[in-house]
N, CA, C and O atoms as a GROMACS GRO file, in nm:
protein
  392
    1UNK      N    1   3.045   5.051  -3.554
    1UNK     CA    2   3.149   5.101  -3.468
    1UNK      C    3   3.195   4.995  -3.369
    1UNK      O    4   3.314   4.976  -3.346
    2UNK      N    5   3.098   4.926  -3.310
    2UNK     CA    6   3.132   4.825  -3.210
    2UNK      C    7   3.225   4.720  -3.270
    2UNK      O    8   3.315   4.671  -3.201
    3UNK      N    9   3.203   4.684  -3.396
    3UNK     CA   10   3.286   4.582  -3.459
    3UNK      C   11   3.431   4.622  -3.470
    3UNK      O   12   3.520   4.537  -3.473
    4UNK      N   13   3.456   4.750  -3.477
    4UNK     CA   14   3.593   4.798  -3.495
    4UNK      C   15   3.666   4.824  -3.364
    4UNK      O   16   3.787   4.847  -3.366
    5UNK      N   17   3.598   4.820  -3.253
    5UNK     CA   18   3.662   4.851  -3.125
    5UNK      C   19   3.791   4.772  -3.101
    5UNK      O   20   3.893   4.834  -3.070
    6UNK      N   21   3.791   4.640  -3.114
    6UNK     CA   22   3.915   4.568  -3.087
    6UNK      C   23   4.023   4.595  -3.190
    6UNK      O   24   4.141   4.568  -3.164
    7UNK      N   25   3.987   4.647  -3.307
    7UNK     CA   26   4.083   4.668  -3.414
    7UNK      C   27   4.150   4.805  -3.409
    7UNK      O   28   4.236   4.835  -3.492
    8UNK      N   29   4.112   4.887  -3.316
    8UNK     CA   30   4.165   5.023  -3.313
    8UNK      C   31   4.316   5.026  -3.297
    8UNK      O   32   4.381   5.115  -3.352
    9UNK      N   33   4.372   4.933  -3.223
    9UNK     CA   34   4.512   4.940  -3.187
    9UNK      C   35   4.606   4.886  -3.294
    9UNK      O   36   4.727   4.913  -3.289
   10UNK      N   37   4.555   4.811  -3.389
   10UNK     CA   38   4.646   4.750  -3.487
   10UNK      C   39   4.594   4.773  -3.629
   10UNK      O   40   4.475   4.792  -3.650
   11UNK      N   41   4.686   4.771  -3.726
   11UNK     CA   42   4.644   4.787  -3.865
   11UNK      C   43   4.553   4.673  -3.908
   11UNK      O   44   4.562   4.562  -3.856
   12UNK      N   45   4.464   4.702  -4.002
   12UNK     CA   46   4.372   4.600  -4.053
   12UNK      C   47   4.364   4.611  -4.204
   12UNK      O   48   4.364   4.721  -4.260
   13UNK      N   49   4.357   4.497  -4.270
   13UNK     CA   50   4.340   4.495  -4.414
   13UNK      C   51   4.193   4.518  -4.448
   13UNK      O   52   4.104   4.496  -4.365
   14UNK      N   53   4.169   4.560  -4.571
   14UNK     CA   54   4.034   4.593  -4.615
   14UNK      C   55   3.938   4.477  -4.592
   14UNK      O   56   3.831   4.496  -4.535
   15UNK      N   57   3.976   4.357  -4.635
   15UNK     CA   58   3.885   4.243  -4.623
   15UNK      C   59   3.859   4.206  -4.478
   15UNK      O   60   3.752   4.155  -4.446
   16UNK      N   61   3.955   4.229  -4.391
   16UNK     CA   62   3.934   4.205  -4.248
   16UNK      C   63   3.827   4.301  -4.194
   16UNK      O   64   3.740   4.261  -4.117
   17UNK      N   65   3.835   4.426  -4.236
   17UNK     CA   66   3.734   4.524  -4.195
   17UNK      C   67   3.598   4.485  -4.253
   17UNK      O   68   3.496   4.494  -4.185
   18UNK      N   69   3.599   4.443  -4.377
   18UNK     CA   70   3.472   4.406  -4.442
   18UNK      C   71   3.405   4.288  -4.372
   18UNK      O   72   3.283   4.287  -4.356
   19UNK      N   73   3.484   4.190  -4.330
   19UNK     CA   74   3.428   4.075  -4.258
   19UNK      C   75   3.377   4.116  -4.120
   19UNK      O   76   3.281   4.058  -4.070
   20UNK      N   77   3.440   4.214  -4.060
   20UNK     CA   78   3.399   4.259  -3.926
   20UNK      C   79   3.267   4.336  -3.930
   20UNK      O   80   3.198   4.345  -3.830
   21UNK      N   81   3.234   4.390  -4.048
   21UNK     CA   82   3.111   4.470  -4.062
   21UNK      C   83   3.033   4.416  -4.181
   21UNK      O   84   3.027   4.481  -4.285
   22UNK      N   85   2.972   4.298  -4.168
   22UNK     CA   86   2.910   4.234  -4.284
   22UNK      C   87   2.791   4.310  -4.342
   22UNK      O   88   2.757   4.289  -4.459
   23UNK      N   89   2.729   4.397  -4.266
   23UNK     CA   90   2.612   4.469  -4.317
   23UNK      C   91   2.650   4.583  -4.411
   23UNK      O   92   2.563   4.642  -4.475
   24UNK      N   93   2.778   4.616  -4.420
   24UNK     CA   94   2.824   4.728  -4.502
   24UNK      C   95   2.870   4.675  -4.638
   24UNK      O   96   2.942   4.575  -4.645
   25UNK      N   97   2.829   4.742  -4.743
   25UNK     CA   98   2.871   4.701  -4.877
   25UNK      C   99   3.017   4.741  -4.900
   25UNK      O  100   3.070   4.829  -4.832
   26UNK      N  101   3.079   4.676  -4.996
   26UNK     CA  102   3.218   4.709  -5.030
   26UNK      C  103   3.228   4.854  -5.074
   26UNK      O  104   3.321   4.925  -5.036
   27UNK      N  105   3.133   4.898  -5.153
   27UNK     CA  106   3.133   5.036  -5.203
   27UNK      C  107   3.123   5.136  -5.088
   27UNK      O  108   3.196   5.235  -5.084
   28UNK      N  109   3.033   5.110  -4.994
   28UNK     CA  110   3.014   5.200  -4.881
   28UNK      C  111   3.138   5.202  -4.791
   28UNK      O  112   3.180   5.308  -4.745
   29UNK      N  113   3.195   5.084  -4.765
   29UNK     CA  114   3.315   5.078  -4.682
   29UNK      C  115   3.430   5.153  -4.747
   29UNK      O  116   3.503   5.227  -4.681
   30UNK      N  117   3.447   5.134  -4.877
   30UNK     CA  118   3.553   5.204  -4.950
   30UNK      C  119   3.536   5.355  -4.940
   30UNK      O  120   3.633   5.427  -4.912
   31UNK      N  121   3.414   5.403  -4.962
   31UNK     CA  122   3.388   5.547  -4.954
   31UNK      C  123   3.413   5.600  -4.813
   31UNK      O  124   3.469   5.709  -4.797
   32UNK      N  125   3.372   5.525  -4.712
   32UNK     CA  126   3.392   5.568  -4.574
   32UNK      C  127   3.540   5.573  -4.540
   32UNK      O  128   3.587   5.668  -4.478
   33UNK      N  129   3.614   5.470  -4.579
   33UNK     CA  130   3.759   5.469  -4.552
   33UNK      C  131   3.829   5.585  -4.622
   33UNK      O  132   3.920   5.645  -4.565
   34UNK      N  133   3.788   5.616  -4.742
   34UNK     CA  134   3.849   5.730  -4.814
   34UNK      C  135   3.821   5.862  -4.742
   34UNK      O  136   3.910   5.947  -4.732
   35UNK      N  137   3.699   5.879  -4.692
   35UNK     CA  138   3.666   6.001  -4.617
   35UNK      C  139   3.747   6.010  -4.488
   35UNK      O  140   3.799   6.116  -4.453
   36UNK      N  141   3.758   5.897  -4.419
   36UNK     CA  142   3.836   5.896  -4.295
   36UNK      C  143   3.983   5.926  -4.322
   36UNK      O  144   4.048   5.995  -4.244
   37UNK      N  145   4.035   5.873  -4.432
   37UNK     CA  146   4.173   5.901  -4.470
   37UNK      C  147   4.190   6.049  -4.504
   37UNK      O  148   4.285   6.112  -4.461
   38UNK      N  149   4.098   6.102  -4.581
   38UNK     CA  150   4.103   6.245  -4.619
   38UNK      C  151   4.101   6.335  -4.496
   38UNK      O  152   4.168   6.438  -4.493
   39UNK      N  153   4.024   6.294  -4.395
   39UNK     CA  154   4.011   6.375  -4.273
   39UNK      C  155   4.123   6.349  -4.172
   39UNK      O  156   4.124   6.410  -4.065
   40UNK      N  157   4.216   6.261  -4.205
   40UNK     CA  158   4.330   6.237  -4.118
   40UNK      C  159   4.302   6.142  -4.002
   40UNK      O  160   4.381   6.134  -3.908
   41UNK      N  161   4.190   6.069  -4.008
   41UNK     CA  162   4.151   5.979  -3.898
   41UNK      C  163   4.221   5.844  -3.913
   41UNK      O  164   4.255   5.780  -3.814
   42UNK      N  165   4.242   5.802  -4.037
   42UNK     CA  166   4.315   5.678  -4.064
   42UNK      C  167   4.420   5.705  -4.169
   42UNK      O  168   4.414   5.806  -4.240
   43UNK      N  169   4.517   5.616  -4.179
   43UNK     CA  170   4.611   5.623  -4.290
   43UNK      C  171   4.608   5.490  -4.363
   43UNK      O  172   4.584   5.384  -4.304
   44UNK      N  173   4.632   5.498  -4.491
   44UNK     CA  174   4.624   5.383  -4.581
   44UNK      C  175   4.766   5.350  -4.624
   44UNK      O  176   4.842   5.438  -4.665
   45UNK      N  177   4.800   5.222  -4.616
   45UNK     CA  178   4.934   5.177  -4.656
   45UNK      C  179   4.919   5.066  -4.758
   45UNK      O  180   4.852   4.966  -4.733
   46UNK      N  181   4.981   5.084  -4.873
   46UNK     CA  182   4.981   4.980  -4.976
   46UNK      C  183   5.098   4.888  -4.946
   46UNK      O  184   5.212   4.933  -4.936
   47UNK      N  185   5.070   4.761  -4.932
   47UNK     CA  186   5.170   4.661  -4.900
   47UNK      C  187   5.208   4.589  -5.028
   47UNK      O  188   5.122   4.534  -5.097
   48UNK      N  189   5.337   4.589  -5.060
   48UNK     CA  190   5.379   4.528  -5.186
   48UNK      C  191   5.394   4.377  -5.170
   48UNK      O  192   5.504   4.324  -5.153
   49UNK      N  193   5.281   4.312  -5.176
   49UNK     CA  194   5.275   4.167  -5.175
   49UNK      C  195   5.205   4.124  -5.303
   49UNK      O  196   5.160   4.209  -5.380
   50UNK      N  197   5.196   3.999  -5.325
   50UNK     CA  198   5.120   3.948  -5.441
   50UNK      C  199   5.004   3.868  -5.389
   50UNK      O  200   5.028   3.766  -5.324
   51UNK      N  201   4.881   3.905  -5.411
   51UNK     CA  202   4.841   4.032  -5.472
   51UNK      C  203   4.867   4.149  -5.377
   51UNK      O  204   4.887   4.131  -5.257
   52UNK      N  205   4.865   4.268  -5.434
   52UNK     CA  206   4.888   4.388  -5.355
   52UNK      C  207   4.780   4.398  -5.248
   52UNK      O  208   4.662   4.373  -5.274
   53UNK      N  209   4.820   4.434  -5.129
   53UNK     CA  210   4.726   4.447  -5.018
   53UNK      C  211   4.728   4.592  -4.967
   53UNK      O  212   4.823   4.666  -4.990
   54UNK      N  213   4.622   4.628  -4.901
   54UNK     CA  214   4.612   4.761  -4.841
   54UNK      C  215   4.581   4.743  -4.694
   54UNK      O  216   4.491   4.666  -4.657
   55UNK      N  217   4.654   4.813  -4.610
   55UNK     CA  218   4.629   4.811  -4.466
   55UNK      C  219   4.588   4.950  -4.422
   55UNK      O  220   4.637   5.051  -4.474
   56UNK      N  221   4.498   4.954  -4.325
   56UNK     CA  222   4.453   5.080  -4.267
   56UNK      C  223   4.491   5.081  -4.120
   56UNK      O  224   4.478   4.980  -4.050
   57UNK      N  225   4.537   5.196  -4.076
   57UNK     CA  226   4.568   5.210  -3.934
   57UNK      C  227   4.515   5.345  -3.886
   57UNK      O  228   4.509   5.442  -3.961
   58UNK      N  229   4.478   5.349  -3.761
   58UNK     CA  230   4.426   5.472  -3.702
   58UNK      C  231   4.543   5.566  -3.673
   58UNK      O  232   4.650   5.522  -3.630
   59UNK      N  233   4.522   5.692  -3.696
   59UNK     CA  234   4.624   5.793  -3.673
   59UNK      C  235   4.613   5.847  -3.531
   59UNK      O  236   4.515   5.819  -3.462
   60UNK      N  237   4.712   5.925  -3.486
   60UNK     CA  238   4.698   5.989  -3.355
   60UNK      C  239   4.570   6.074  -3.345
   60UNK      O  240   4.504   6.076  -3.241
   61UNK      N  241   4.535   6.143  -3.454
   61UNK     CA  242   4.410   6.220  -3.455
   61UNK      C  243   4.290   6.127  -3.438
   61UNK      O  244   4.198   6.158  -3.363
   62UNK      N  245   4.291   6.016  -3.508
   62UNK     CA  246   4.183   5.920  -3.498
   62UNK      C  247   4.169   5.864  -3.357
   62UNK      O  248   4.058   5.837  -3.311
   63UNK      N  249   4.282   5.845  -3.290
   63UNK     CA  250   4.278   5.792  -3.154
   63UNK      C  251   4.207   5.886  -3.057
   63UNK      O  252   4.158   5.842  -2.952
   64UNK      N  253   4.201   6.014  -3.090
   64UNK     CA  254   4.130   6.108  -3.003
   64UNK      C  255   3.979   6.085  -3.007
   64UNK      O  256   3.906   6.138  -2.923
   65UNK      N  257   3.932   6.007  -3.103
   65UNK     CA  258   3.788   5.976  -3.112
   65UNK      C  259   3.746   5.862  -3.020
   65UNK      O  260   3.627   5.837  -3.005
   66UNK      N  261   3.840   5.795  -2.958
   66UNK     CA  262   3.808   5.678  -2.876
   66UNK      C  263   3.705   5.710  -2.768
   66UNK      O  264   3.604   5.639  -2.756
   67UNK      N  265   3.727   5.811  -2.690
   67UNK     CA  266   3.636   5.843  -2.580
   67UNK      C  267   3.497   5.882  -2.630
   67UNK      O  268   3.398   5.829  -2.580
   68UNK      N  269   3.484   5.972  -2.728
   68UNK     CA  270   3.349   6.004  -2.777
   68UNK      C  271   3.277   5.884  -2.838
   68UNK      O  272   3.156   5.870  -2.822
   69UNK      N  273   3.349   5.797  -2.907
   69UNK     CA  274   3.286   5.678  -2.966
   69UNK      C  275   3.240   5.584  -2.856
   69UNK      O  276   3.131   5.528  -2.866
   70UNK      N  277   3.322   5.566  -2.752
   70UNK     CA  278   3.282   5.480  -2.640
   70UNK      C  279   3.155   5.534  -2.573
   70UNK      O  280   3.068   5.456  -2.533
   71UNK      N  281   3.144   5.666  -2.561
   71UNK     CA  282   3.024   5.728  -2.503
   71UNK      C  283   2.904   5.701  -2.593
   71UNK      O  284   2.796   5.667  -2.545
   72UNK      N  285   2.922   5.717  -2.723
   72UNK     CA  286   2.814   5.692  -2.818
   72UNK      C  287   2.769   5.546  -2.814
   72UNK      O  288   2.649   5.519  -2.816
   73UNK      N  289   2.863   5.453  -2.808
   73UNK     CA  290   2.829   5.312  -2.801
   73UNK      C  291   2.754   5.279  -2.672
   73UNK      O  292   2.659   5.201  -2.673
   74UNK      N  293   2.795   5.339  -2.562
   74UNK     CA  294   2.726   5.317  -2.434
   74UNK      C  295   2.583   5.371  -2.443
   74UNK      O  296   2.489   5.307  -2.396
   75UNK      N  297   2.567   5.489  -2.503
   75UNK     CA  298   2.434   5.547  -2.519
   75UNK      C  299   2.346   5.455  -2.604
   75UNK      O  300   2.232   5.427  -2.568
   76UNK      N  301   2.401   5.407  -2.716
   76UNK     CA  302   2.323   5.321  -2.805
   76UNK      C  303   2.283   5.192  -2.734
   76UNK      O  304   2.170   5.144  -2.749
   77UNK      N  305   2.374   5.136  -2.658
   77UNK     CA  306   2.344   5.014  -2.585
   77UNK      C  307   2.232   5.036  -2.484
   77UNK      O  308   2.141   4.954  -2.472
   78UNK      N  309   2.238   5.146  -2.412
   78UNK     CA  310   2.138   5.178  -2.311
   78UNK      C  311   2.001   5.204  -2.373
   78UNK      O  312   1.898   5.169  -2.315
   79UNK      N  313   2.000   5.264  -2.490
   79UNK     CA  314   1.874   5.305  -2.554
   79UNK      C  315   1.828   5.211  -2.666
   79UNK      O  316   1.734   5.244  -2.738
   80UNK      N  317   1.892   5.095  -2.681
   80UNK     CA  318   1.858   5.005  -2.790
   80UNK      C  319   1.710   4.964  -2.792
   80UNK      O  320   1.652   4.960  -2.900
   81UNK      N  321   1.647   4.935  -2.679
   81UNK     CA  322   1.504   4.902  -2.686
   81UNK      C  323   1.420   5.014  -2.748
   81UNK      O  324   1.332   4.988  -2.830
   82UNK      N  325   1.447   5.138  -2.711
   82UNK     CA  326   1.373   5.251  -2.768
   82UNK      C  327   1.405   5.268  -2.917
   82UNK      O  328   1.317   5.301  -2.997
   83UNK      N  329   1.530   5.245  -2.953
   83UNK     CA  330   1.570   5.256  -3.094
   83UNK      C  331   1.496   5.150  -3.177
   83UNK      O  332   1.446   5.179  -3.285
   84UNK      N  333   1.492   5.027  -3.125
   84UNK     CA  334   1.423   4.920  -3.197
   84UNK      C  335   1.274   4.947  -3.210
   84UNK      O  336   1.214   4.916  -3.313
   85UNK      N  337   1.212   5.004  -3.106
   85UNK     CA  338   1.070   5.041  -3.115
   85UNK      C  339   1.050   5.148  -3.222
   85UNK      O  340   0.955   5.142  -3.300
   86UNK      N  341   1.139   5.247  -3.224
   86UNK     CA  342   1.128   5.354  -3.324
   86UNK      C  343   1.145   5.298  -3.465
   86UNK      O  344   1.073   5.338  -3.557
   87UNK      N  345   1.239   5.206  -3.483
   87UNK     CA  346   1.258   5.144  -3.614
   87UNK      C  347   1.134   5.067  -3.656
   87UNK      O  348   1.090   5.075  -3.771
   88UNK      N  349   1.077   4.991  -3.562
   88UNK     CA  350   0.957   4.915  -3.593
   88UNK      C  351   0.841   5.006  -3.633
   88UNK      O  352   0.770   4.977  -3.729
   89UNK      N  353   0.823   5.115  -3.560
   89UNK     CA  354   0.716   5.210  -3.591
   89UNK      C  355   0.739   5.273  -3.728
   89UNK      O  356   0.645   5.288  -3.807
   90UNK      N  357   0.862   5.309  -3.757
   90UNK     CA  358   0.895   5.368  -3.887
   90UNK      C  359   0.867   5.269  -3.999
   90UNK      O  360   0.803   5.303  -4.099
   91UNK      N  361   0.915   5.145  -3.982
   91UNK     CA  362   0.896   5.044  -4.085
   91UNK      C  363   0.747   5.017  -4.110
   91UNK      O  364   0.705   4.999  -4.225
   92UNK      N  365   0.668   5.016  -4.004
   92UNK     CA  366   0.524   4.995  -4.018
   92UNK      C  367   0.462   5.109  -4.098
   92UNK      O  368   0.379   5.086  -4.186
   93UNK      N  369   0.501   5.232  -4.067
   93UNK     CA  370   0.448   5.347  -4.141
   93UNK      C  371   0.488   5.339  -4.288
   93UNK      O  372   0.408   5.370  -4.376
   94UNK      N  373   0.611   5.298  -4.314
   94UNK     CA  374   0.659   5.288  -4.454
   94UNK      C  375   0.582   5.181  -4.530
   94UNK      O  376   0.545   5.200  -4.646
   95UNK      N  377   0.558   5.069  -4.463
   95UNK     CA  378   0.487   4.957  -4.527
   95UNK      C  379   0.342   4.992  -4.556
   95UNK      O  380   0.286   4.950  -4.658
   96UNK      N  381   0.280   5.068  -4.466
   96UNK     CA  382   0.138   5.100  -4.482
   96UNK      C  383   0.119   5.230  -4.561
   96UNK      O  384   0.006   5.264  -4.596
   97UNK      N  385   0.226   5.301  -4.589
   97UNK     CA  386   0.216   5.424  -4.666
   97UNK      C  387   0.159   5.542  -4.588
   97UNK      O  388   0.111   5.638  -4.647
   98UNK      N  389   0.164   5.534  -4.457
   98UNK     CA  390   0.113   5.646  -4.376
   98UNK      C  391   0.217   5.751  -4.351
   98UNK      O  392   0.190   5.851  -4.285
   0.00000   0.00000   0.00000
């Protein structure tokens, strides 16, 4: 989410989004964008260039998510040490089979 914050105001091409979120696979990003489009949060525009390009832009409905997302990002930032400890404990349990 944090990676997309500066991109909220302007359209972005698929590969631009993919570079902004390197930990996400192409398949996962595609599925997420399709769900967001279906829910009216973003709109997809096919640009008739060679090669054909696709741009995504946030809709007025999607813009209503700005405040809740900012709150969520602030919460995550504040609680990141606890989140990292929880992840470490989980990973240790998974590795040891407990």
